[in-house]
C-alpha positions as CSV (number, residue, x, y, z in Angstrom):
1,X,-21.3,-24.7,24.2
2,X,-19.3,-24.8,27.4
3,X,-20.3,-23.8,30.9
4,X,-19.3,-20.1,30.8
5,X,-23.0,-19.1,30.5
6,X,-26.3,-20.7,29.7
7,X,-27.6,-18.2,27.1
8,X,-26.3,-14.9,25.6
9,X,-28.6,-13.1,28.0
10,X,-26.4,-14.2,30.9
11,X,-23.1,-13.4,29.2
12,X,-21.4,-10.5,31.0
13,X,-18.6,-9.8,28.4
14,X,-18.2,-10.5,24.8
15,X,-15.7,-9.7,22.1
16,X,-16.2,-9.5,18.3
17,X,-12.9,-10.0,16.5
18,X,-12.8,-8.8,12.8
19,X,-9.5,-7.5,11.4
20,X,-10.4,-7.7,7.7
21,X,-10.9,-4.9,5.2
22,X,-13.0,-1.8,6.0
23,X,-15.9,-2.9,3.9
24,X,-16.1,-6.2,5.9
25,X,-16.2,-4.1,9.1
26,X,-19.2,-2.1,7.9
27,X,-21.0,-5.4,7.1
28,X,-20.4,-6.5,10.7
29,X,-22.2,-3.6,12.3
30,X,-25.6,-5.3,12.2
31,X,-23.9,-8.1,14.3
32,X,-22.8,-5.4,16.8
33,X,-26.3,-4.0,17.1
34,X,-27.9,-7.5,17.4
35,X,-25.4,-8.7,20.0
36,X,-26.0,-5.7,22.2
37,X,-29.8,-6.0,22.0
38,X,-29.6,-9.7,22.6
39,X,-27.3,-9.2,25.6
40,X,-28.3,-5.8,27.0
41,X,-26.3,-6.3,30.2
42,X,-23.2,-7.5,28.4
43,X,-20.0,-5.5,28.0
44,X,-19.5,-5.6,24.3
45,X,-16.1,-5.0,22.7
46,X,-14.8,-5.1,19.1
47,X,-11.2,-5.7,18.0
48,X,-10.4,-4.2,14.6
49,X,-7.4,-2.8,12.6
50,X,-6.4,0.9,13.1
51,X,-8.0,2.1,9.8
52,X,-11.2,0.1,10.2
53,X,-11.6,1.1,13.9
54,X,-12.5,4.6,12.7
55,X,-15.7,3.2,11.3
56,X,-16.7,1.8,14.7
57,X,-16.1,4.9,16.8
58,X,-19.3,6.5,18.1
59,X,-21.2,3.2,17.7
60,X,-23.7,3.3,20.6
61,X,-23.9,-0.5,20.8
62,X,-20.2,-0.9,21.6
63,X,-18.7,-0.5,25.1
64,X,-15.1,-0.9,24.1
65,X,-13.1,-0.6,20.9
66,X,-9.7,-2.5,20.8
67,X,-7.1,-1.9,18.0
68,X,-4.8,-4.6,16.5
69,X,-2.2,-3.2,14.2
70,X,-1.4,-6.6,12.7
71,X,0.5,-5.3,9.7
72,X,2.4,-2.6,11.6
73,X,3.8,-2.4,15.1
74,X,1.9,-5.6,16.2
75,X,3.0,-7.7,13.3
76,X,4.2,-11.2,14.0
77,X,3.4,-14.1,16.3
78,X,5.0,-12.7,19.4
79,X,2.9,-9.5,19.3
80,X,-0.2,-11.7,18.8
81,X,0.4,-13.6,22.0
82,X,1.2,-10.3,23.8
83,X,-2.2,-9.0,22.7
84,X,-3.8,-12.3,23.7
85,X,-2.4,-11.9,27.2
86,X,-3.8,-8.4,27.4
87,X,-7.3,-9.5,26.2
88,X,-7.2,-12.4,28.7
89,X,-7.0,-10.0,31.6
90,X,-10.4,-8.7,30.6
91,X,-12.1,-12.1,31.1
92,X,-14.3,-12.2,28.0
93,X,-16.8,-15.0,28.1
94,X,-17.8,-15.1,24.5
95,X,-16.0,-14.4,21.2
96,X,-17.8,-13.9,17.9
97,X,-15.4,-14.4,15.1
98,X,-16.6,-13.4,11.6
99,X,-13.1,-13.2,10.2
100,X,-12.1,-16.5,8.7
101,X,-8.4,-16.6,9.6
102,X,-6.1,-18.8,11.7
103,X,-4.8,-15.6,13.4
104,X,-8.2,-14.7,14.6
105,X,-8.9,-18.2,15.9
106,X,-5.6,-18.4,17.6
107,X,-6.0,-15.0,19.2
108,X,-9.4,-15.9,20.8
109,X,-8.1,-19.3,21.9
110,X,-4.9,-17.9,23.4
111,X,-6.9,-15.2,25.2
112,X,-8.7,-17.9,27.1
113,X,-12.2,-16.9,25.9
114,X,-14.4,-19.9,26.9
115,X,-16.9,-19.8,24.1
116,X,-15.5,-19.1,20.6
117,X,-18.0,-19.0,17.7
118,X,-16.8,-19.0,14.1
119,X,-17.4,-20.4,10.7
120,X,-16.8,-24.2,10.1
121,X,-14.9,-23.5,6.9
122,X,-12.4,-21.2,8.5
123,X,-8.8,-22.4,8.5
124,X,-8.7,-22.1,12.3
125,X,-12.1,-23.7,12.9
126,X,-10.6,-26.5,15.0
127,X,-9.9,-23.9,17.7
128,X,-13.6,-22.9,17.9
129,X,-16.0,-24.3,20.5
130,X,-19.0,-23.6,18.2
131,X,-18.7,-24.0,14.4
132,X,-21.4,-22.4,12.2
133,X,-22.0,-23.4,8.6
134,X,-20.8,-20.8,6.1
135,X,-23.7,-20.5,3.7
136,X,-22.5,-19.2,0.3
137,X,-26.0,-18.2,-0.9
138,X,-26.6,-15.8,2.0
139,X,-25.4,-12.2,2.2
140,X,-22.4,-11.6,4.4
141,X,-24.5,-9.6,6.9
142,X,-26.8,-12.7,7.3
143,X,-23.8,-15.0,7.7
144,X,-22.3,-12.8,10.4
145,X,-25.6,-12.7,12.3
146,X,-25.7,-16.5,12.1
147,X,-22.8,-16.6,14.6
148,X,-24.9,-14.8,17.2
149,X,-28.0,-16.9,16.4
150,X,-25.9,-20.1,17.0
151,X,-25.7,-19.2,20.7
152,X,-29.3,-18.1,21.1
153,X,-29.1,-14.5,20.0
154,X,-31.5,-12.8,17.7
155,X,-31.0,-10.6,14.6
156,X,-32.1,-7.0,14.6
157,X,-32.3,-6.2,11.0
158,X,-29.7,-6.2,8.2
159,X,-29.0,-2.5,7.8
160,X,-25.3,-1.6,8.4
161,X,-24.5,1.6,10.4
162,X,-21.8,4.3,10.7
163,X,-22.1,7.2,13.1
164,X,-20.3,10.4,12.0
165,X,-20.1,13.1,14.7
166,X,-20.0,16.9,14.7
167,X,-16.3,17.0,13.9
168,X,-16.8,14.8,10.9
169,X,-19.6,17.0,9.6
170,X,-17.4,20.1,10.2
171,X,-14.6,18.5,8.2
172,X,-16.9,17.7,5.3
173,X,-18.3,21.3,5.4
174,X,-14.7,22.5,5.1
175,X,-13.8,20.3,2.0
176,X,-17.0,21.3,0.3
177,X,-16.6,25.0,1.0
178,X,-15.9,27.0,-2.2
179,X,-17.5,27.9,-5.5
180,X,-19.8,24.9,-5.8
181,X,-22.7,26.4,-3.9
182,X,-25.8,24.3,-3.2
183,X,-25.5,22.0,-6.2
184,X,-26.4,18.4,-5.5
185,X,-23.6,15.9,-5.2
186,X,-22.7,12.8,-7.2
187,X,-20.1,10.7,-5.5
188,X,-17.5,8.7,-7.5
189,X,-15.3,6.1,-5.8
190,X,-13.0,4.7,-8.6
191,X,-10.6,2.9,-6.4
192,X,-10.2,-0.7,-5.1
193,X,-7.4,-2.6,-3.4
194,X,-7.7,-5.1,-6.3
195,X,-6.9,-3.7,-9.7
196,X,-9.2,-6.0,-11.7
197,X,-12.2,-4.7,-9.6
198,X,-11.6,-1.2,-10.8
199,X,-13.9,0.1,-13.6
200,X,-12.1,2.2,-16.2
201,X,-10.8,5.7,-15.3
202,X,-12.5,7.1,-18.5
203,X,-15.7,5.4,-17.6
204,X,-15.9,7.2,-14.2
205,X,-14.8,10.5,-15.8
206,X,-17.5,10.3,-18.5
207,X,-20.2,9.5,-15.9
208,X,-19.0,12.5,-14.0
209,X,-19.2,14.8,-17.0
210,X,-22.7,13.5,-18.0
211,X,-23.9,14.1,-14.4
212,X,-22.5,17.6,-14.3
213,X,-24.0,18.5,-17.7
214,X,-27.3,16.8,-17.6
215,X,-28.1,16.6,-13.8
216,X,-26.4,19.8,-12.7
217,X,-24.3,17.8,-10.2
218,X,-21.1,18.7,-8.5
219,X,-19.0,15.5,-8.6
220,X,-17.0,14.5,-5.5
221,X,-14.3,11.8,-6.0
222,X,-13.6,9.9,-2.8
223,X,-10.9,7.4,-1.8
224,X,-7.9,6.8,0.4
225,X,-4.3,7.9,0.2
226,X,-3.6,5.2,-2.3
227,X,-6.3,6.6,-4.6
228,X,-5.0,10.2,-4.9
229,X,-3.4,9.8,-8.3
230,X,-6.4,7.9,-9.7
231,X,-8.8,10.4,-8.3
232,X,-6.7,13.3,-9.8
233,X,-7.0,11.7,-13.3
234,X,-10.7,11.3,-13.0
235,X,-11.2,14.9,-11.8
236,X,-8.9,16.3,-14.5
237,X,-11.0,14.5,-17.1
238,X,-14.3,15.8,-15.6
239,X,-13.3,19.5,-15.3
240,X,-14.3,22.3,-13.0
241,X,-17.3,20.6,-11.5
242,X,-15.2,17.9,-9.9
243,X,-13.7,18.0,-6.4
244,X,-10.9,15.5,-5.4
245,X,-11.2,14.6,-1.7
246,X,-9.2,11.3,-2.0
247,X,-6.8,11.0,1.0
248,X,-8.2,14.1,2.7
249,X,-10.8,12.4,4.9
250,X,-11.0,9.6,7.4
251,X,-13.3,6.7,6.6
252,X,-16.0,8.1,8.9
253,X,-15.7,11.5,7.3
254,X,-15.9,9.9,3.9
255,X,-19.1,8.2,5.1
256,X,-20.5,11.6,6.0
257,X,-19.6,13.0,2.6
258,X,-21.2,10.0,0.9
259,X,-24.3,10.5,3.0
260,X,-24.7,13.9,1.4
261,X,-24.4,12.6,-2.1
262,X,-27.6,12.0,-4.0
263,X,-26.0,8.9,-5.7
264,X,-22.7,7.1,-5.4
265,X,-21.0,5.3,-8.3
266,X,-18.4,2.7,-7.2
267,X,-16.8,-0.6,-7.7
268,X,-17.2,-3.7,-5.6
269,X,-15.3,-2.2,-2.7
270,X,-15.7,-0.5,0.7
271,X,-17.5,2.6,-0.5
272,X,-20.3,0.4,-1.7
273,X,-21.0,-0.8,1.8
274,X,-20.4,2.7,3.3
275,X,-23.0,4.1,0.8
276,X,-25.5,1.5,1.9
277,X,-24.8,2.2,5.6
278,X,-25.5,5.9,5.3
279,X,-28.6,5.6,3.1
280,X,-27.2,6.8,-0.3
281,X,-28.3,4.9,-3.4
282,X,-25.4,3.1,-4.9
283,X,-24.7,2.2,-8.6
284,X,-22.0,-0.5,-8.3
285,X,-19.9,-1.8,-11.1
286,X,-19.0,-5.5,-10.7
287,X,-16.4,-7.2,-12.8
288,X,-14.4,-10.3,-11.7
289,X,-16.7,-10.8,-8.7
290,X,-20.4,-11.3,-8.5
291,X,-23.1,-10.4,-6.0
292,X,-23.7,-14.2,-5.4
293,X,-20.6,-14.1,-3.2
294,X,-22.8,-12.2,-0.6
295,X,-21.2,-8.8,-0.8
296,X,-23.6,-6.9,-3.0
297,X,-25.5,-3.8,-1.9
298,X,-28.4,-4.5,0.5
299,X,-31.8,-3.1,-0.4
300,X,-33.8,-2.4,-3.5
301,X,-32.7,1.2,-4.1
302,X,-29.3,0.2,-5.5
303,X,-28.2,-0.9,-8.9
304,X,-25.5,-3.4,-9.9
305,X,-24.0,-3.1,-13.4
306,X,-22.3,-6.2,-14.7
307,X,-21.6,-8.3,-17.8
308,X,-22.6,-11.9,-18.1
309,X,-19.5,-13.7,-19.3
310,X,-18.4,-17.4,-19.1
311,X,-15.2,-16.4,-17.3
312,X,-17.1,-14.7,-14.4
313,X,-16.5,-14.9,-11.5
314,X,-12.7,-15.5,-11.7
315,X,-11.9,-14.9,-8.0
316,X,-13.7,-14.0,-4.8
317,X,-11.5,-10.9,-4.2
318,X,-10.6,-10.1,-7.8
319,X,-6.9,-10.0,-8.6
320,X,-3.9,-8.1,-9.9
321,X,-4.4,-9.0,-13.5
322,X,-7.2,-10.5,-15.6
323,X,-6.5,-14.2,-15.9
324,X,-7.3,-14.3,-19.6
325,X,-5.8,-10.8,-20.4
326,X,-9.0,-9.1,-21.7
327,X,-10.6,-7.5,-18.6
328,X,-13.8,-7.5,-20.7
329,X,-15.9,-7.7,-17.5
330,X,-15.0,-4.1,-16.9
331,X,-14.0,-2.7,-20.3
332,X,-17.3,-4.0,-21.7
333,X,-19.4,-1.8,-19.4
334,X,-20.2,1.6,-20.9
335,X,-20.5,5.0,-19.3
336,X,-23.9,5.4,-21.0
337,X,-25.4,2.5,-19.2
338,X,-24.0,3.5,-15.8
339,X,-25.2,7.0,-16.4
340,X,-28.7,5.7,-17.1
341,X,-28.7,3.9,-13.8
342,X,-27.5,7.1,-12.1
343,X,-30.4,9.0,-13.7
344,X,-32.9,6.5,-12.5
345,X,-31.5,6.6,-8.9
346,X,-31.2,10.4,-9.1
347,X,-34.9,10.8,-10.0
348,X,-36.1,8.3,-7.4
349,X,-34.0,10.2,-4.8
350,X,-35.5,13.5,-5.9
351,X,-39.0,12.1,-5.5
352,X,-38.2,10.7,-2.1
353,X,-36.7,14.1,-1.0
354,X,-40.0,15.8,-2.0
355,X,-41.9,13.2,0.0
356,X,-40.0,14.0,3.2
357,X,-39.6,17.8,3.1
358,X,-39.6,18.2,6.9
359,X,-37.0,15.6,7.7
360,X,-33.7,16.8,9.1
361,X,-31.9,13.9,7.6
362,X,-33.4,12.8,4.3
363,X,-33.8,9.0,4.1
364,X,-32.0,9.1,0.8
365,X,-29.0,10.8,2.2
366,X,-29.3,14.1,0.3
367,X,-29.3,16.6,3.1
368,X,-26.8,17.2,6.0
369,X,-28.2,17.4,9.5
370,X,-28.8,20.8,11.1
């Protein structure tokens, strides 16, 4: 392991480097918590992309948050080495590297971090001092925690976490203010970076209409700037009981909004993991990907809707087009079966809400804090 320190308990400074998609960052928050609890005297820092860093702000287990704009102003190899020199000045002793990329491995190596722990199957694994087996059958949260366990640390549960603050709550209050009153919220997240991972627009819209009519729900459609047009189409098809907030909120503000939803319907994408992190039951539609990859919703309160087909899975991240031209994994899923799952989660959430009437924050994510 090197001679920088004997155990994690004696490590004085550690850096987690993860510059992947926002959903991956959410799934790394149990590693943050476990690292801090295993190394209570350690200065713990996290390096993330600008958009994902928003999800880590206010995290009580982090002492420092570093930002790497690898696709913007810090793109290219020269900027990577400039960042490495800056990080080197902070004298980190340990690097935990969940992101399986050459860039991440090179950055930690060039920064002179003595102990570098990453996955053995990563392209840059030859630059690590400690290589950990990437176990396909485990959930991504468990795989991340294995990096810490490899140097003597201990897991502290699997639950991801996001920490919205008062400004986030005020922003959500603002976007929800209007004519919708106290109706309970159903969240819809129809977007995904990968087109083949998106369930049909009409499917989301029909679920929204059914929830508004049969459950008395106000439907909130969430997403980023890139999802504005898609969200507009979904809202238009639902009608007056739909609110389009796509592109209006930061990721952490979106987490606060999702926390207030009784149920969230989404694809295999970042909102799934955000919903799990804030305690909202998730109904997730999986198409080209499968939960066996380790990115399904953690916990028993969530439902995955999928079709068993010989062509599934076709890719770990989905793709731009269906390889066989049918997209049956998504088009074969009906709004009625998704709605039945929503009804089941909705009723379970109602029963849980009645069981915890004095809680300021309902464990099912239905009530905003005072």
